[in-house]
BAZAKE-931122 format. One record per residue (C-alpha): residue number from 0; residue in three letters; x, y, z. Coordinates in pm, 1 decimal. Layout:
{NUM,"ALA",{X,Y,Z}}
...
END
This chain:
{0,"MET",{9365.2,8429.3,10626.5}}
{1,"PRO",{9288.8,8770.6,10437.4}}
{2,"SER",{9274.2,8717.7,10064.9}}
{3,"ARG",{9231.8,9088.1,9964.9}}
{4,"ILE",{9487.1,9316.4,10102.9}}
{5,"LEU",{9465.6,9725.0,10012.2}}
{6,"VAL",{9757.8,9926.6,10156.2}}
{7,"ILE",{9681.3,10325.9,10116.8}}
{8,"GLY",{9984.5,10494.5,9991.8}}
{9,"ALA",{10323.9,10395.7,9834.2}}
{10,"GLY",{10566.0,10641.1,10013.4}}
{11,"GLU",{10845.3,10520.8,10251.9}}
{12,"LEU",{10668.6,10323.2,10449.2}}
{13,"GLY",{10404.5,10188.1,10243.1}}
{14,"THR",{10663.9,10055.4,9989.1}}
{15,"GLN",{10793.5,9851.4,10253.7}}
{16,"VAL",{10499.3,9753.9,10354.3}}
{17,"LEU",{10413.7,9635.4,10017.1}}
{18,"HIS",{10725.4,9472.9,9963.7}}
{19,"PHE",{10707.0,9239.3,10263.0}}
{20,"LEU",{10330.7,9174.9,10238.6}}
{21,"ALA",{10445.7,9039.7,9832.3}}
{22,"SER",{10746.5,8840.5,9985.5}}
{23,"HIS",{10571.4,8707.2,10262.0}}
{24,"PRO",{10585.4,8314.3,10257.7}}
{25,"ASN",{10224.5,8290.6,10322.2}}
{26,"ARG",{10103.6,8505.1,10061.0}}
{27,"LYS",{9986.8,8244.0,9833.8}}
{28,"ASP",{9663.7,8354.5,9664.5}}
{29,"THR",{9633.1,8685.2,9869.5}}
{30,"GLU",{9551.9,8975.3,9628.6}}
{31,"ILE",{9735.0,9262.4,9693.4}}
{32,"SER",{9658.0,9642.4,9575.5}}
{33,"VAL",{9761.2,9974.6,9649.7}}
{34,"LEU",{9575.7,10314.6,9643.8}}
{35,"LEU",{9743.7,10544.7,9480.4}}
{36,"ARG",{9636.7,10890.0,9338.3}}
{37,"PRO",{9572.9,10892.1,8966.6}}
{38,"SER",{9826.0,11124.1,8887.5}}
{39,"SER",{10073.3,10910.5,9039.0}}
{40,"ILE",{9966.3,10608.2,8833.9}}
{41,"THR",{9966.3,10804.8,8489.5}}
{42,"SER",{10287.8,10991.9,8595.1}}
{43,"THR",{10566.8,10956.1,8312.7}}
{44,"ASP",{10846.8,11055.3,8557.6}}
{45,"PRO",{11129.8,10797.0,8514.6}}
{46,"THR",{11157.6,10755.1,8905.7}}
{47,"LYS",{10783.8,10692.3,8940.7}}
{48,"LEU",{10786.7,10470.2,8605.0}}
{49,"SER",{11044.6,10259.6,8771.8}}
{50,"GLU",{10843.8,10223.9,9119.6}}
{51,"LEU",{10489.4,10146.5,8935.0}}
{52,"ALA",{10682.0,9890.4,8734.7}}
{53,"THR",{10821.0,9694.2,9078.5}}
{54,"LEU",{10496.0,9677.5,9184.6}}
{55,"ARG",{10346.4,9527.7,8895.5}}
{56,"ASN",{10625.9,9296.0,8898.0}}
{57,"ASN",{10523.3,9212.6,9216.4}}
{58,"SER",{10178.9,9166.7,9111.1}}
{59,"ILE",{10010.5,9440.6,9344.7}}
{60,"SER",{9741.8,9618.8,9169.5}}
{61,"LEU",{9730.2,9971.3,9153.6}}
{62,"VAL",{9402.2,10132.5,9238.9}}
{63,"PRO",{9320.1,10506.7,9151.2}}
{64,"GLY",{9197.2,10711.7,9467.8}}
{65,"ASP",{9281.9,11071.4,9632.3}}
{66,"ILE",{9215.8,11022.1,10012.2}}
{67,"ALA",{9247.7,11429.9,10056.5}}
{68,"SER",{8931.9,11506.9,9786.4}}
{69,"ALA",{8755.8,11203.8,9812.0}}
{70,"THR",{8447.4,11184.8,10063.0}}
{71,"GLU",{8377.5,10936.8,10308.7}}
{72,"SER",{8103.5,10746.5,10094.4}}
{73,"ASP",{8381.9,10738.0,9796.5}}
{74,"LEU",{8644.1,10592.5,10019.4}}
{75,"SER",{8395.5,10348.0,10162.6}}
{76,"THR",{8279.0,10233.6,9798.6}}
{77,"ILE",{8659.6,10157.5,9745.5}}
{78,"PHE",{8729.3,9968.1,10054.9}}
{79,"LYS",{8445.1,9730.1,10026.8}}
{80,"ALA",{8625.3,9514.4,9819.7}}
{81,"TYR",{8906.2,9427.0,10064.9}}
{82,"ASP",{8896.2,9233.8,10362.9}}
{83,"THR",{9226.0,9416.4,10547.1}}
{84,"ILE",{9313.7,9773.2,10509.0}}
{85,"ILE",{9644.4,9928.7,10581.0}}
{86,"SER",{9679.0,10273.2,10612.5}}
{87,"CYS",{10045.7,10420.5,10541.7}}
{88,"THR",{9947.6,10781.7,10462.1}}
{89,"GLY",{10079.6,11003.5,10768.4}}
{90,"PHE",{9991.6,11350.5,10853.3}}
{91,"ALA",{10098.7,11530.1,10540.8}}
{92,"ALA",{9769.1,11395.5,10419.8}}
{93,"GLY",{9626.1,11675.7,10600.8}}
{94,"PRO",{9413.6,11764.6,10935.3}}
{95,"GLY",{9080.8,11511.7,10923.0}}
{96,"THR",{9215.1,11268.2,10689.9}}
{97,"GLN",{9275.0,10989.8,10936.4}}
{98,"ILE",{8951.2,11011.8,11104.8}}
{99,"LYS",{8757.3,10982.2,10741.8}}
{100,"LEU",{8993.4,10671.1,10670.7}}
{101,"ALA",{8882.3,10522.8,10969.1}}
{102,"ARG",{8496.2,10650.7,10937.2}}
{103,"ALA",{8498.2,10499.1,10568.9}}
{104,"VAL",{8667.4,10174.7,10681.8}}
{105,"LEU",{8389.9,10077.8,10914.1}}
{106,"SER",{8149.1,10209.1,10709.4}}
{107,"ALA",{8268.5,9983.3,10437.8}}
{108,"GLY",{8240.3,9702.5,10693.1}}
{109,"VAL",{8627.5,9612.1,10645.9}}
{110,"THR",{8727.5,9275.4,10843.5}}
{111,"ARG",{9062.3,9410.4,10970.8}}
{112,"TYR",{9205.0,9769.5,10983.8}}
{113,"ILE",{9549.8,9882.1,11041.3}}
{114,"PRO",{9547.7,10288.2,11086.0}}
{115,"TRP",{9811.1,10495.3,11017.2}}
{116,"GLN",{9942.6,10516.1,11383.6}}
{117,"PHE",{10312.4,10397.4,11335.0}}
{118,"GLY",{10436.7,10623.4,11576.0}}
{119,"VAL",{10430.2,10684.7,11951.9}}
{120,"ASN",{10182.6,10595.5,12225.9}}
{121,"TYR",{9898.7,10862.1,12188.0}}
{122,"ASP",{9721.0,10746.1,12466.7}}
{123,"ILE",{9997.1,10828.5,12740.5}}
{124,"ILE",{10062.6,11158.7,12553.6}}
{125,"GLY",{9678.2,11240.5,12604.5}}
{126,"ARG",{9490.6,11505.0,12444.5}}
{127,"GLY",{9599.1,11891.4,12440.5}}
{128,"SER",{9920.2,11790.5,12353.2}}
{129,"ALA",{10215.9,12043.9,12173.9}}
{130,"GLN",{10124.7,11859.1,11835.5}}
{131,"GLU",{9770.6,11916.9,11779.7}}
{132,"LEU",{9737.8,11631.5,11532.7}}
{133,"PHE",{9798.3,11412.7,11780.0}}
{134,"ASP",{9441.2,11444.1,11908.4}}
{135,"GLU",{9318.5,11312.3,11577.7}}
{136,"GLN",{9477.8,10990.0,11658.0}}
{137,"LEU",{9283.4,10946.5,11970.8}}
{138,"ASP",{8961.3,11013.5,11796.5}}
{139,"VAL",{9053.1,10705.9,11580.2}}
{140,"ARG",{9130.4,10505.6,11855.8}}
{141,"ASP",{8807.5,10614.6,12029.9}}
{142,"LEU",{8627.6,10548.5,11691.1}}
{143,"LEU",{8745.1,10192.7,11695.1}}
{144,"ARG",{8714.3,10096.5,12048.9}}
{145,"GLY",{8371.3,10223.3,12012.4}}
{146,"GLN",{8271.0,9899.4,11779.6}}
{147,"GLU",{8280.0,9554.8,11726.7}}
{148,"LYS",{8268.3,9470.5,11384.6}}
{149,"THR",{8616.9,9528.7,11236.3}}
{150,"LYS",{8945.5,9397.7,11392.3}}
{151,"TRP",{9186.6,9648.6,11432.7}}
{152,"VAL",{9571.7,9684.6,11539.6}}
{153,"ILE",{9787.2,9998.8,11604.3}}
{154,"ILE",{10139.2,9905.3,11557.1}}
{155,"SER",{10333.0,10171.3,11770.8}}
{156,"THR",{10692.1,10178.5,11623.7}}
{157,"GLY",{10831.1,10486.7,11792.2}}
{158,"ILE",{10971.8,10723.0,11527.8}}
{159,"PHE",{11144.1,10596.9,11227.3}}
{160,"THR",{11526.8,10519.3,11327.5}}
{161,"SER",{11639.2,10752.9,11015.3}}
{162,"PHE",{11482.7,11026.2,11197.5}}
{163,"LEU",{11740.3,11042.2,11473.9}}
{164,"PHE",{12017.0,11154.6,11232.0}}
{165,"GLU",{11783.7,11376.6,11028.3}}
{166,"PRO",{11926.0,11754.1,11042.4}}
{167,"TRP",{11540.6,11859.3,11054.3}}
{168,"PHE",{11480.4,11660.9,11359.4}}
{169,"GLY",{11764.7,11884.0,11532.3}}
{170,"VAL",{11917.7,11589.5,11758.5}}
{171,"VAL",{12210.6,11511.7,11562.1}}
{172,"ASP",{12442.5,11775.1,11447.0}}
{173,"PHE",{12723.0,11654.2,11252.6}}
{174,"GLU",{12840.7,11982.1,11088.3}}
{175,"ASN",{12889.5,12091.1,11438.1}}
{176,"SER",{12958.4,11803.7,11607.6}}
{177,"THR",{12688.4,11832.3,11866.0}}
{178,"VAL",{12417.2,11598.3,11977.9}}
{179,"VAL",{12116.3,11790.6,12137.4}}
{180,"ALA",{11903.4,11588.8,12381.2}}
{181,"LEU",{11535.1,11680.7,12392.4}}
{182,"GLY",{11421.6,11755.4,12757.2}}
{183,"ALA",{11757.1,11572.1,12932.2}}
{184,"LEU",{12046.3,11324.0,12833.4}}
{185,"GLU",{11838.6,11045.2,13017.6}}
{186,"ASN",{11530.5,11075.4,12829.4}}
{187,"ARG",{11493.8,10767.3,12595.9}}
{188,"VAL",{11309.7,10734.3,12253.2}}
{189,"THR",{11199.5,10415.9,12069.1}}
{190,"VAL",{11311.3,10374.1,11701.8}}
{191,"THR",{11225.8,10145.3,11434.7}}
{192,"GLY",{11356.7,10107.6,11064.5}}
{193,"VAL",{11110.3,10169.9,10808.4}}
{194,"GLU",{11217.7,9820.8,10658.3}}
{195,"ASP",{11162.2,9653.8,10984.3}}
{196,"ILE",{10819.3,9810.2,11020.0}}
{197,"GLY",{10741.9,9693.8,10703.7}}
{198,"ARG",{10879.1,9331.6,10789.1}}
{199,"PHE",{10665.5,9324.8,11132.2}}
{200,"THR",{10355.1,9464.6,10972.3}}
{201,"ALA",{10336.0,9191.7,10686.7}}
{202,"GLU",{10390.9,8931.8,10979.2}}
{203,"ILE",{10114.1,9072.9,11184.3}}
{204,"VAL",{9878.5,9097.7,10869.9}}
{205,"LEU",{9997.9,8720.3,10677.2}}
{206,"GLY",{10191.2,8516.9,10993.5}}
{207,"SER",{10033.7,8234.8,11188.4}}
{208,"ARG",{9982.9,8442.8,11471.5}}
{209,"SER",{9792.0,8717.0,11309.0}}
{210,"GLU",{9492.5,8679.4,11462.5}}
{211,"GLU",{9675.3,8727.6,11809.3}}
{212,"GLY",{9830.1,9028.4,11625.3}}
{213,"PHE",{9449.3,9219.5,11577.6}}
{214,"ALA",{9383.5,9244.7,11920.8}}
{215,"ASN",{9177.5,9536.4,11907.5}}
{216,"GLY",{9470.5,9754.6,12041.4}}
{217,"PRO",{9817.2,9858.8,12023.0}}
{218,"VAL",{10107.3,9646.5,11993.3}}
{219,"TYR",{10444.6,9776.2,12039.8}}
{220,"VAL",{10736.2,9707.8,11831.9}}
{221,"ALA",{11067.8,9868.2,11833.6}}
{222,"GLY",{11415.0,9810.8,11680.9}}
{223,"ASP",{11575.0,9989.7,11953.4}}
{224,"THR",{11540.7,10190.1,12266.6}}
{225,"ILE",{11777.9,10462.4,12336.3}}
{226,"SER",{11878.2,10775.5,12553.3}}
{227,"TYR",{12012.0,11100.0,12406.3}}
{228,"GLY",{12315.1,11045.7,12606.2}}
{229,"GLU",{12377.2,10701.6,12449.4}}
{230,"LEU",{12301.6,10820.0,12113.6}}
{231,"ALA",{12586.9,11079.3,12141.7}}
{232,"ASP",{12832.1,10764.7,12255.2}}
{233,"LEU",{12698.1,10584.5,11943.3}}
{234,"VAL",{12758.3,10867.8,11719.9}}
{235,"GLU",{13097.3,10902.5,11851.2}}
{236,"ARG",{13174.9,10546.4,11781.3}}
{237,"VAL",{13047.0,10560.0,11442.6}}
{238,"THR",{13208.9,10854.9,11326.4}}
{239,"GLY",{13548.2,10880.3,11555.2}}
{240,"ARG",{13496.3,11198.4,11643.1}}
{241,"LYS",{13406.4,11385.8,11956.6}}
{242,"PHE",{13039.5,11541.0,12004.8}}
{243,"GLU",{12927.0,11813.2,12235.0}}
{244,"ARG",{12611.7,11756.5,12429.6}}
{245,"LYS",{12360.1,11995.4,12463.0}}
{246,"VAL",{12021.2,11990.0,12603.8}}
{247,"ARG",{11715.2,12147.7,12494.8}}
{248,"THR",{11478.5,12200.2,12757.4}}
{249,"VAL",{11084.8,12169.3,12746.5}}
{250,"GLN",{11050.5,12539.2,12864.2}}
{251,"ALA",{11293.4,12651.1,12573.7}}
{252,"ALA",{11144.6,12446.7,12325.2}}
{253,"SER",{10762.7,12573.4,12449.2}}
{254,"GLU",{10871.0,12946.8,12455.8}}
{255,"ASP",{10987.1,12921.3,12087.5}}
{256,"LEU",{10659.8,12760.4,12005.8}}
{257,"LYS",{10500.6,13044.2,12161.5}}
{258,"LYS",{10647.5,13284.3,11915.2}}
{259,"GLU",{10628.0,13054.1,11635.4}}
{260,"PRO",{10325.5,12823.0,11678.5}}
{261,"GLY",{10287.9,12681.8,11336.9}}
{262,"ASN",{10665.7,12549.4,11376.0}}
{263,"VAL",{10640.5,12165.2,11357.4}}
{264,"LEU",{11018.7,12080.6,11506.0}}
{265,"TYR",{10928.4,12286.6,11812.6}}
{266,"LYS",{10612.0,12078.6,11859.0}}
{267,"TYR",{10796.0,11781.0,11835.3}}
{268,"GLN",{11094.6,11905.6,12065.1}}
{269,"VAL",{10821.7,11994.5,12352.3}}
{270,"VAL",{10658.8,11610.7,12320.9}}
{271,"PHE",{10983.5,11424.4,12295.9}}
{272,"GLY",{11145.6,11657.6,12584.0}}
{273,"GLU",{10865.9,11589.0,12805.7}}
{274,"GLY",{10939.3,11221.5,12764.8}}
{275,"ARG",{10603.3,11046.6,12789.7}}
{276,"GLY",{10467.6,10771.7,12558.0}}
{277,"VAL",{10782.3,10788.6,12331.1}}
{278,"ALA",{10980.2,10501.0,12471.4}}
{279,"TRP",{10927.3,10127.2,12614.1}}
{280,"ASP",{11178.7,9852.4,12669.4}}
{281,"VAL",{11267.4,9613.9,12349.3}}
{282,"GLU",{11234.0,9319.3,12525.0}}
{283,"GLY",{10866.2,9330.9,12587.9}}
{284,"THR",{10801.9,9424.5,12237.8}}
{285,"TRP",{10568.6,9208.0,11985.9}}
{286,"ASN",{10857.1,9132.2,11751.6}}
{287,"VAL",{11105.3,9029.8,11990.5}}
{288,"LYS",{10852.0,8763.9,12165.3}}
{289,"VAL",{10782.3,8619.2,11809.5}}
{290,"GLY",{11152.9,8614.1,11747.1}}
{291,"MET",{11185.7,8903.7,11538.4}}
{292,"ARG",{11486.8,9119.0,11589.2}}
{293,"GLY",{11496.4,9472.4,11448.3}}
{294,"VAL",{11805.3,9680.8,11372.6}}
{295,"THR",{11978.0,9860.3,11637.7}}
{296,"ALA",{12014.4,10230.0,11617.0}}
{297,"GLU",{12406.7,10171.9,11610.0}}
{298,"LYS",{12362.2,9902.6,11324.7}}
{299,"TRP",{12144.8,10103.8,11130.1}}
{300,"ALA",{12402.4,10429.8,11167.6}}
{301,"ARG",{12688.6,10179.6,11056.9}}
{302,"LYS",{12498.3,10103.9,10739.5}}
{303,"SER",{12340.0,10416.3,10647.9}}
{304,"LEU",{12551.0,10724.6,10748.8}}
{305,"LYS",{12800.1,10886.6,10537.4}}
{306,"VAL",{12990.6,11091.0,10787.7}}
END
């Protein structure tokens, strides 16, 4: 059982991971720390002060460090004090960050590592996809697979359930009562609520079957797997309104991406429209096998949407 855990980042995902680690029945004498930018730790913003107070009240130590500016050597020095490291800082940290973190973890000789790959199946999507940052995720996998000292697990979650309903994702348009299917109405996507991701991660790290969880490869979890057609039906049930169904083809998204090569939305529309590596059956997931059901897309929508 690990005795010293470091979580990198306390954003939307990191906060949930920290909460469920801190409240896990097997925590006992485990020390939990979180790596935060020095400016975050010294912030006087009322919201940030409240967040920091919550961390401290849960006996979580605050460790200063900026993964963007720190060198691999700097990070390795910090990481040497910990048995398990969980990265909860995603693409916003910038290109090269994920591979730098992985190299620092390995050079520090950390016993167990969970990289930030809480997402789709990058192995199936492969290199050269519309979202070029996915290639770095494959670089991280190659690095981890090429060594035997550090145990690791990738927790494949699909997308956050909330993303399905976010305006920026371009799928559900509540204002115009439209659902836009990416690729085809039959295409499916796996989603997991961020709270469930925190809960599943804590169980993999501290649960009785944690050694089985760190299998030096990906495990698949899910709250739900749903087609865009089913999503449209769900939204109609929740809102009591009719929604028009449209299809955003891969060709249309690809053509728009050529015109705006930096458009992140178009990149994701191409990847999810192609439909490879973005969905798996719920019944075969790790969380269901250990008796942990996640929140379905409909249950999430009924609880969270204000429409």
